[in-house]
DSSP file (Angstrom, degrees, kcal/mol; ACC not computed):
  #  RESIDUE AA STRUCTURE BP1 BP2  ACC     N-H-->O    O-->H-N    N-H-->O    O-->H-N    TCO  KAPPA ALPHA  PHI   PSI    X-CA   Y-CA   Z-CA
    1    1 A M              0   0    0      0, 0.0     2,-0.4     0, 0.0     0, 0.0   0.000 360.0 360.0 360.0 128.1   47.4   68.5   60.7
    2    2 A Q        -     0   0    0      1,-0.1     2,-0.1     3,-0.0     3,-0.0  -0.663 360.0-117.3 -86.6 135.0   46.3   72.1   60.8
    3    3 A A        -     0   0    0     -2,-0.4     2,-0.3     1,-0.1    -1,-0.1  -0.442  30.6-112.2 -69.4 141.5   48.7   74.7   62.4
    4    4 A E        -     0   0    0     -2,-0.1     2,-0.2     1,-0.1    -1,-0.1  -0.577  34.8-115.1 -75.2 134.3   47.4   76.4   65.5
    5    5 A S        -     0   0    0     -2,-0.3    -1,-0.1     1,-0.1    -3,-0.0  -0.455  17.8-161.6 -71.7 138.9   46.8   80.1   64.9
    6    6 A L        +     0   0    0     -2,-0.2     2,-0.4     2,-0.0    -1,-0.1   0.382  69.3  89.5 -96.4   0.6   49.0   82.6   66.8
    7    7 A L        +     0   0    0      0, 0.0     2,-0.4     0, 0.0    -2,-0.1  -0.850  54.1 179.5-102.2 133.8   46.5   85.3   66.2
    8    8 A L        -     0   0    0     -2,-0.4     2,-0.2     4,-0.0    -2,-0.0  -0.974  27.8-121.0-129.0 144.7   43.6   86.0   68.6
    9    9 A S    >>  -     0   0    0     -2,-0.4     4,-1.3     1,-0.1     3,-0.6  -0.579  25.4-122.3 -78.5 150.5   40.9   88.6   68.5
   10   10 A A  H 3> S+     0   0    0      1,-0.2     4,-1.9    -2,-0.2     3,-0.3   0.877 113.6  57.0 -59.5 -37.6   40.8   90.9   71.5
   11   11 A S  H 34 S+     0   0    0      1,-0.2    -1,-0.2     2,-0.2    -2,-0.0   0.800 101.3  57.2 -67.2 -26.6   37.2   89.8   72.2
   12   12 A T  H <4 S+     0   0    0     -3,-0.6    -1,-0.2     1,-0.2    -2,-0.2   0.875 110.3  43.7 -67.6 -37.0   38.4   86.2   72.4
   13   13 A M  H >< S+     0   0    0     -4,-1.3     3,-2.5    -3,-0.3    16,-0.3   0.789  89.4 100.1 -80.1 -28.6   40.8   87.1   75.2
   14   14 A T  T 3< S+     0   0    0     -4,-1.9    16,-0.2     1,-0.3     3,-0.1  -0.402  91.1  21.3 -61.7 127.9   38.4   89.3   77.1
   15   15 A G  T 3  S+     0   0    0     14,-3.2    -1,-0.3     1,-0.3    15,-0.1   0.265  89.6 140.5  95.2 -10.6   37.0   87.3   79.9
   16   16 A D    <   -     0   0    0     -3,-2.5    13,-2.6    13,-0.1    -1,-0.3  -0.373  55.6-111.0 -65.8 145.5   39.9   84.8   79.9
   17   17 A E  E     -Ab  28  74A   0     56,-0.5    58,-2.4    11,-0.2     2,-0.5  -0.467  22.8-152.7 -76.7 146.1   41.1   83.7   83.4
   18   18 A V  E     +Ab  27  75A   0      9,-2.9     8,-3.1    56,-0.2     9,-1.4  -0.991  20.8 172.0-120.7 125.4   44.5   84.8   84.7
   19   19 A C  E     -Ab  25  76A   0     56,-2.6    58,-2.7    -2,-0.5     6,-0.2  -0.788  26.4-122.0-123.3 166.8   46.1   82.5   87.3
   20   20 A N    >   -     0   0    0      4,-1.9     3,-2.0    -2,-0.3    58,-0.2  -0.463  41.9 -90.4 -99.9-177.8   49.6   82.4   88.9
   21   21 A R  T 3  S+     0   0    0     56,-0.3    57,-0.1     1,-0.3    59,-0.1   0.675 126.7  60.8 -69.0 -15.8   52.1   79.6   88.8
   22   22 A Q  T 3  S-     0   0    0      2,-0.1    -1,-0.3     0, 0.0     3,-0.1   0.311 119.0-112.1 -89.5   7.9   50.5   78.1   92.0
   23   23 A D    <   +     0   0    0     -3,-2.0     2,-0.4     1,-0.3    -2,-0.1   0.698  68.5 147.4  68.0  22.6   47.2   77.8   90.0
   24   24 A E        -     0   0    0      1,-0.0    -4,-1.9     2,-0.0     2,-0.4  -0.736  53.1-116.7 -86.1 136.3   45.5   80.5   92.2
   25   25 A K  E     +A   19   0A   0     -2,-0.4    -6,-0.3    -6,-0.2     3,-0.1  -0.591  33.1 177.3 -75.3 127.1   43.0   82.5   90.3
   26   26 A L  E     -     0   0A   0     -8,-3.1     2,-0.3    -2,-0.4    -7,-0.2   0.709  52.0 -81.6-100.4 -27.2   44.0   86.2   90.1
   27   27 A G  E     -A   18   0A   0     -9,-1.4    -9,-2.9    21,-0.2    -1,-0.4  -0.986  47.2 -71.3 156.1-162.4   41.1   87.5   88.0
   28   28 A K  E     -AC  17  47A   0     19,-2.1    19,-3.0    -2,-0.3     2,-0.4  -0.951  42.5-101.5-131.4 150.4   39.9   87.9   84.4
   29   29 A I  E     + C   0  46A   0    -13,-2.6   -14,-3.2    -2,-0.3    17,-0.2  -0.574  38.7 172.7 -70.4 123.2   40.9   90.0   81.5
   30   30 A Q  E     -     0   0A   0     15,-3.5     2,-0.3    -2,-0.4    -1,-0.2   0.763  61.2  -4.2-100.6 -34.6   38.5   92.9   81.2
   31   31 A D  E     - C   0  45A   0     14,-1.3    14,-2.8   -18,-0.1     2,-0.4  -0.960  56.9-133.2-155.0 167.3   40.1   94.9   78.5
   32   32 A I  E     - C   0  44A   0     -2,-0.3     2,-0.6    12,-0.2    12,-0.2  -0.996  15.2-149.9-132.6 127.6   43.2   95.2   76.2
   33   33 A M  E     - C   0  43A   0     10,-3.0     9,-2.9    -2,-0.4    10,-1.5  -0.870  14.4-155.4-103.5 122.9   45.2   98.4   75.7
   34   34 A L  E     - C   0  41A   0     -2,-0.6     2,-0.9     7,-0.2     7,-0.2  -0.768  15.3-139.1-100.3 139.4   46.9   98.7   72.4
   35   35 A D  E  >> - C   0  40A   0      5,-3.3     4,-2.0    -2,-0.4     5,-1.4  -0.859  19.5-169.9 -90.4 104.1   49.9  100.9   71.6
   36   36 A T  T  45S+     0   0    0     -2,-0.9    -1,-0.2     1,-0.2     5,-0.0   0.701  81.7  53.3 -74.8 -18.6   48.8  102.3   68.2
   37   37 A V  T  45S+     0   0    0      1,-0.1    -1,-0.2     3,-0.1    -2,-0.0   0.925 119.1  32.5 -77.7 -47.5   52.3  103.7   67.5
   38   38 A E  T  45S-     0   0    0      2,-0.2    -2,-0.2     0, 0.0    -1,-0.1   0.675 103.9-130.1 -82.5 -18.9   54.2  100.5   68.1
   39   39 A G  T  <5 +     0   0    0     -4,-2.0     2,-0.3     1,-0.3    -3,-0.2   0.901  67.9 101.1  71.4  41.8   51.3   98.3   66.8
   40   40 A K  E   <S-C   35   0A   0     -5,-1.4    -5,-3.3    -7,-0.0     2,-0.3  -0.964  81.1 -85.0-149.7 165.2   51.2   95.9   69.7
   41   41 A I  E     +C   34   0A   0     -2,-0.3    -7,-0.2    -7,-0.2     3,-0.1  -0.585  39.1 177.3 -70.8 131.6   49.4   95.1   72.9
   42   42 A R  E     +     0   0A   0     -9,-2.9    21,-2.0     1,-0.4     2,-0.3   0.830  61.1   6.4-101.0 -50.0   50.8   97.2   75.7
   43   43 A Y  E     -CD  33  62A   0    -10,-1.5   -10,-3.0    19,-0.3     2,-0.5  -0.963  53.5-146.5-136.0 151.5   48.6   96.2   78.7
   44   44 A V  E     -CD  32  61A   0     17,-2.6    17,-3.0    -2,-0.3     2,-0.7  -0.978  25.5-134.0-110.2 131.1   45.9   93.8   79.7
   45   45 A V  E     -CD  31  60A   0    -14,-2.8   -15,-3.5    -2,-0.5   -14,-1.3  -0.790  22.2-159.3 -89.8 115.9   43.4   95.2   82.2
   46   46 A L  E     -CD  29  59A   0     13,-3.3    13,-2.1    -2,-0.7     2,-0.5  -0.835   5.3-152.5 -98.9 126.7   42.9   92.5   84.8
   47   47 A A  E     +CD  28  58A   0    -19,-3.0   -19,-2.1    -2,-0.5     2,-0.3  -0.877  30.2 162.0 -97.4 127.3   39.7   92.7   87.0
   48   48 A S  E     + D   0  57A   0      9,-2.5     9,-3.0    -2,-0.5   -21,-0.2  -0.990  38.7  28.7-146.9 150.7   40.3   91.1   90.4
   49   49 A G  S    S+     0   0    0     -2,-0.3     7,-0.1     1,-0.3     2,-0.1   0.293  83.8 107.7  91.7  -9.3   38.9   90.9   93.9
   50   50 A G        -     0   0    0      7,-0.2     2,-0.5     3,-0.0    -1,-0.3  -0.243  66.0-117.7 -93.0-176.0   35.2   91.5   93.3
   51   51 A F  B >  S-G   54   0B   0      3,-2.4     3,-1.8     1,-0.1     5,-0.1  -0.983  90.2 -16.0-126.8 119.2   32.2   89.2   93.4
   52   52 A L  T 3  S-     0   0    0     -2,-0.5    -1,-0.1     1,-0.3     3,-0.1   0.839 129.5 -53.2  55.2  36.2   30.2   88.7   90.2
   53   53 A G  T 3  S+     0   0    0      1,-0.3     3,-0.5    -6,-0.0     2,-0.4   0.383 112.7 120.2  84.9  -4.8   31.9   91.7   88.7
   54   54 A L  B <  S+G   51   0B   0     -3,-1.8    -3,-2.4     1,-0.2    -1,-0.3  -0.798  77.2   8.7 -96.9 134.7   31.0   94.0   91.6
   55   55 A G  S    S+     0   0    0     -2,-0.4    -1,-0.2     1,-0.2    -3,-0.1   0.606  85.5 162.7  77.7  12.0   33.7   95.7   93.5
   56   56 A D        -     0   0    0     -3,-0.5    36,-0.4    -5,-0.1     2,-0.4  -0.352  31.1-144.2 -63.2 142.5   36.5   94.6   91.2
   57   57 A R  E     -D   48   0A   0     -9,-3.0    -9,-2.5    34,-0.1     2,-0.4  -0.874  18.6-136.6-100.5 142.2   39.8   96.4   91.3
   58   58 A L  E     -DE  47  90A   0     32,-2.9    32,-2.4    -2,-0.4     2,-0.4  -0.809  18.2-170.7-105.9 143.8   41.5   96.9   88.0
   59   59 A F  E     -D   46   0A   0    -13,-2.1   -13,-3.3    -2,-0.4     2,-0.8  -0.998  19.7-139.9-133.9 129.0   45.2   96.3   87.3
   60   60 A A  E     -D   45   0A   0     28,-0.4   -15,-0.2    -2,-0.4   -28,-0.0  -0.809  26.6-169.4 -86.9 114.3   47.1   97.2   84.1
   61   61 A V  E     -D   44   0A   0    -17,-3.0   -17,-2.6    -2,-0.8     5,-0.1  -0.916  26.1-114.1-108.8 124.9   49.4   94.3   83.5
   62   62 A P  E >   -D   43   0A   0      0, 0.0     3,-2.0     0, 0.0     4,-0.4  -0.312  21.7-128.3 -56.8 136.4   52.1   94.6   80.9
   63   63 A W  G >  S+     0   0    0    -21,-2.0     3,-1.7     1,-0.3   -20,-0.1   0.866 108.1  59.7 -53.5 -39.7   51.5   92.2   78.1
   64   64 A K  G 3  S+     0   0    0    -22,-0.3    -1,-0.3     1,-0.3   -21,-0.1   0.635  95.0  64.5 -69.5 -11.8   55.1   90.8   78.4
   65   65 A A  G <  S+     0   0    0     -3,-2.0    13,-0.7    12,-0.0     2,-0.3   0.590  92.6  79.8 -83.6 -10.5   54.4   89.8   82.0
   66   66 A L  E <   -F   77   0A   0     -3,-1.7     2,-0.4    -4,-0.4    11,-0.2  -0.714  61.7-159.0-100.5 148.5   51.8   87.3   80.9
   67   67 A T  E     -F   76   0A   0      9,-2.1     9,-3.2    -2,-0.3     2,-0.4  -0.993  22.7-125.4-121.9 131.4   52.3   83.8   79.5
   68   68 A Q  E     -F   75   0A   0     -2,-0.4     2,-0.8     7,-0.2     7,-0.2  -0.626  13.2-160.3 -79.5 129.8   49.6   82.1   77.5
   69   69 A D  E  >> +F   74   0A   0      5,-3.1     5,-1.7    -2,-0.4     4,-0.6  -0.820  14.9 177.0-105.6  87.1   48.5   78.7   78.7
   70   70 A R  T >45S+     0   0    0     -2,-0.8     3,-0.7     1,-0.2    -1,-0.2   0.852  73.3  60.2 -63.5 -36.4   46.9   77.5   75.5
   71   71 A E  T 345S+     0   0    0      1,-0.2    -1,-0.2    -3,-0.1    -2,-0.0   0.883 117.1  30.7 -60.5 -39.3   46.0   74.0   76.9
   72   72 A N  T 345S-     0   0    0     -3,-0.5    -1,-0.2     2,-0.1    -2,-0.2   0.315 107.0-121.9-103.6   7.1   43.8   75.5   79.6
   73   73 A H  T <<5S+     0   0    0     -3,-0.7   -56,-0.5    -4,-0.6     2,-0.3   0.941  76.6  96.8  51.7  56.5   42.7   78.6   77.7
   74   74 A R  E   < -bF  17  69A   0     -5,-1.7    -5,-3.1   -58,-0.1     2,-0.3  -0.910  69.4-109.3-155.7 178.9   44.0   81.1   80.2
   75   75 A F  E     -bF  18  68A   0    -58,-2.4   -56,-2.6    -2,-0.3     2,-0.5  -0.909  20.2-138.9-121.7 151.0   47.0   83.3   81.0
   76   76 A I  E     -bF  19  67A   0     -9,-3.2    -9,-2.1    -2,-0.3     2,-0.5  -0.929  13.1-171.4-112.4 131.3   49.7   82.9   83.7
   77   77 A L  E     - F   0  66A   0    -58,-2.7     2,-2.1    -2,-0.5   -56,-0.3  -0.992  24.1-134.5-120.6 124.7   51.0   85.9   85.7
   78   78 A D        +     0   0    0    -13,-0.7     2,-0.3    -2,-0.5   -58,-0.1  -0.403  69.8  98.5 -84.0  64.9   54.0   85.2   87.9
   79   79 A V        -     0   0    0     -2,-2.1    -2,-0.2   -60,-0.1     2,-0.1  -0.977  68.1-122.5-139.4 152.4   52.8   87.0   91.1
   80   80 A D     >  -     0   0    0     -2,-0.3     4,-2.1   -60,-0.1     5,-0.2  -0.478  35.5-100.0 -90.2 171.7   51.1   85.7   94.2
   81   81 A V  H  > S+     0   0    0      1,-0.2     4,-2.0     2,-0.2     5,-0.1   0.884 122.4  50.4 -59.2 -42.2   47.8   86.9   95.4
   82   82 A D  H  > S+     0   0    0      1,-0.2     4,-1.3     2,-0.2    -1,-0.2   0.873 108.1  53.1 -66.6 -36.6   49.3   89.2   98.1
   83   83 A Q  H  4 S+     0   0    0      1,-0.2     4,-0.4     2,-0.2     3,-0.4   0.918 108.8  49.8 -62.3 -42.3   51.6   90.8   95.5
   84   84 A L  H >< S+     0   0    0     -4,-2.1     3,-1.3     1,-0.2    -2,-0.2   0.897 105.4  56.9 -64.4 -38.8   48.6   91.5   93.3
   85   85 A K  H 3< S+     0   0    0     -4,-2.0    -1,-0.2     1,-0.3    -2,-0.2   0.819 110.7  44.7 -61.3 -29.6   46.7   93.1   96.2
   86   86 A S  T 3< S+     0   0    0     -4,-1.3    -1,-0.3    -3,-0.4    -2,-0.2   0.435  91.4 112.8 -93.8   0.9   49.7   95.5   96.6
   87   87 A A  S <  S-     0   0    0     -3,-1.3     2,-0.4    -4,-0.4    20,-0.1  -0.348  84.4 -92.5 -70.2 151.8   50.0   96.2   92.9
   88   88 A P        +     0   0    0      0, 0.0   -28,-0.4     0, 0.0     2,-0.2  -0.523  64.6 161.9 -63.0 122.4   49.2   99.7   91.6
   89   89 A G        -     0   0    0     -2,-0.4     2,-0.3   -30,-0.1   -30,-0.2  -0.713  24.7-151.0-133.9-175.9   45.5   99.5   90.6
   90   90 A F  B     -E   58   0A   0    -32,-2.4   -32,-2.9    -2,-0.2     2,-0.2  -0.971  22.2-102.4-155.3 165.6   42.5  101.6   89.8
   91   91 A D    >   -     0   0    0      3,-0.5     3,-1.8    -2,-0.3   -34,-0.1  -0.586  36.0-111.2 -93.1 157.0   38.7  101.7   89.9
   92   92 A K  T 3  S+     0   0    0    -36,-0.4     3,-0.3     1,-0.3    -1,-0.1   0.744 118.9  45.4 -60.8 -23.7   36.5  101.2   86.9
   93   93 A D  T 3  S+     0   0    0      1,-0.2    -1,-0.3     2,-0.0     2,-0.1   0.404 112.0  52.6 -99.4   1.9   35.4  104.8   87.0
   94   94 A Q    <   +     0   0    0     -3,-1.8    -3,-0.5     2,-0.0    -1,-0.2  -0.524  69.8 177.8-138.0  68.5   38.9  106.3   87.6
   95   95 A W        -     0   0    0     -3,-0.3    -3,-0.1    -5,-0.1     2,-0.0  -0.444  28.2-119.9 -71.4 143.6   41.2  105.0   84.9
   96   96 A P        -     0   0    0      0, 0.0     2,-1.2     0, 0.0    -1,-0.1  -0.281  31.7 -94.8 -74.9 167.4   44.8  106.4   85.0
   97   97 A N    >   -     0   0    0      1,-0.2     3,-1.9     2,-0.1     6,-0.2  -0.741  40.0-170.1 -81.8  97.6   46.4  108.3   82.2
   98   98 A M  T 3  S+     0   0    0     -2,-1.2    -1,-0.2     1,-0.3     6,-0.0   0.549  80.2  64.7 -72.5  -5.9   48.1  105.4   80.5
   99   99 A A  T 3  S+     0   0    0      4,-0.0    -1,-0.3    -3,-0.0    -2,-0.1   0.524  75.5 108.8 -88.9  -7.2   50.1  107.7   78.2
  100  100 A D    <>  -     0   0    0     -3,-1.9     4,-2.5     1,-0.2     5,-0.2  -0.590  63.8-149.4 -73.7 118.2   51.9  109.2   81.3
  101  101 A P  H  > S+     0   0    0      0, 0.0     4,-2.4     0, 0.0    -1,-0.2   0.838  96.6  53.9 -59.1 -34.4   55.6  108.0   81.2
  102  102 A T  H  > S+     0   0    0      2,-0.2     4,-2.1     1,-0.2     5,-0.1   0.922 109.7  47.0 -65.9 -43.3   55.8  108.0   85.0
  103  103 A W  H  > S+     0   0    0     -6,-0.2     4,-2.4     2,-0.2     5,-0.2   0.935 112.1  51.0 -62.2 -46.2   52.7  105.8   85.3
  104  104 A N  H  X S+     0   0    0     -4,-2.5     4,-2.9     1,-0.2     5,-0.2   0.911 109.7  50.0 -57.1 -44.3   54.1  103.5   82.6
  105  105 A S  H  X S+     0   0    0     -4,-2.4     4,-2.4     1,-0.2    -1,-0.2   0.898 109.7  50.8 -63.2 -41.7   57.4  103.2   84.5
  106  106 A T  H  X S+     0   0    0     -4,-2.1     4,-2.0     2,-0.2    -2,-0.2   0.931 114.5  43.2 -61.5 -46.9   55.7  102.4   87.8
  107  107 A I  H  X S+     0   0    0     -4,-2.4     4,-1.8     2,-0.2    -2,-0.2   0.941 114.8  48.5 -66.0 -48.2   53.6   99.6   86.2
  108  108 A D  H  X S+     0   0    0     -4,-2.9     4,-0.5     1,-0.2    -1,-0.2   0.885 112.3  49.6 -61.7 -38.9   56.5   98.2   84.2
  109  109 A S  H >< S+     0   0    0     -4,-2.4     3,-0.6    -5,-0.2    -1,-0.2   0.889 107.3  54.7 -66.9 -39.4   58.8   98.2   87.3
  110  110 A F  H 3< S+     0   0    0     -4,-2.0    -1,-0.2     1,-0.2    -2,-0.2   0.909 117.9  33.8 -61.4 -42.5   56.2   96.5   89.5
  111  111 A Y  H 3< S+     0   0    0     -4,-1.8    -1,-0.2    -5,-0.1    -2,-0.2   0.382  89.4 131.1 -95.8   3.9   55.7   93.5   87.1
  112  112 A A    <<  -     0   0    0     -3,-0.6    -3,-0.1    -4,-0.5   -47,-0.0  -0.281  43.8-151.9 -63.3 139.3   59.3   93.4   85.8
  113  113 A R    >>  -     0   0    0      1,-0.1     3,-2.2     0, 0.0     4,-0.6  -0.791  31.6-106.4-103.2 154.2   61.1   90.0   85.8
  114  114 A P  G >4 S+     0   0    0      0, 0.0     3,-1.2     0, 0.0     4,-0.3   0.847 120.8  55.7 -50.2 -38.0   64.9   89.9   86.1
  115  115 A S  G >4 S+     0   0    0      1,-0.2     3,-0.7     2,-0.2    -3,-0.0   0.718  92.8  71.4 -69.7 -19.2   65.2   89.0   82.4
  116  116 A D  G <4 S+     0   0    0     -3,-2.2    -1,-0.2     1,-0.2    -4,-0.0   0.774 103.9  40.7 -65.9 -24.4   63.3   92.1   81.5
  117  117 A H  G X< S+     0   0    0     -3,-1.2     3,-2.1    -4,-0.6    -1,-0.2   0.399  82.1 129.0-105.3   1.7   66.3   94.3   82.5
  118  118 A A  T <  S+     0   0    0     -3,-0.7    -3,-0.0    -4,-0.3     0, 0.0  -0.372  82.5   6.3 -61.0 128.2   69.0   92.1   81.1
  119  119 A G  T 3         0   0    0     -2,-0.1    -1,-0.3     1,-0.1    -2,-0.1   0.562 360.0 360.0  78.2   8.4   71.4   94.2   79.0
  120  120 A S    <         0   0    0     -3,-2.1    -2,-0.1     0, 0.0    -1,-0.1   0.455 360.0 360.0-103.9 360.0   69.7   97.5   79.8
């Protein structure tokens, strides 16, 4: 029996579906933002709300907020559709400065789960 690889190429993940725990489709992964200092994925850019790629709103979702669903080849984000609509987002032609600590704090706080703050 061959062991399943835990390594994925970024291009393999691009286009993967993101759903919530209620199995509602939230969008698709459009891009992946790497922290080159820490050597890890920092954010996944989720495209949501458009039709055939037109009118999509983009959301930077912290990597730690996603759970991989290997069986269904998708990712799970624990937010409902209305929560995502109120999430800090941006347009494809107006990306935020993702190096801005204030922006990072806003995004991380929005998607934080109770266990993310344990012991801090």
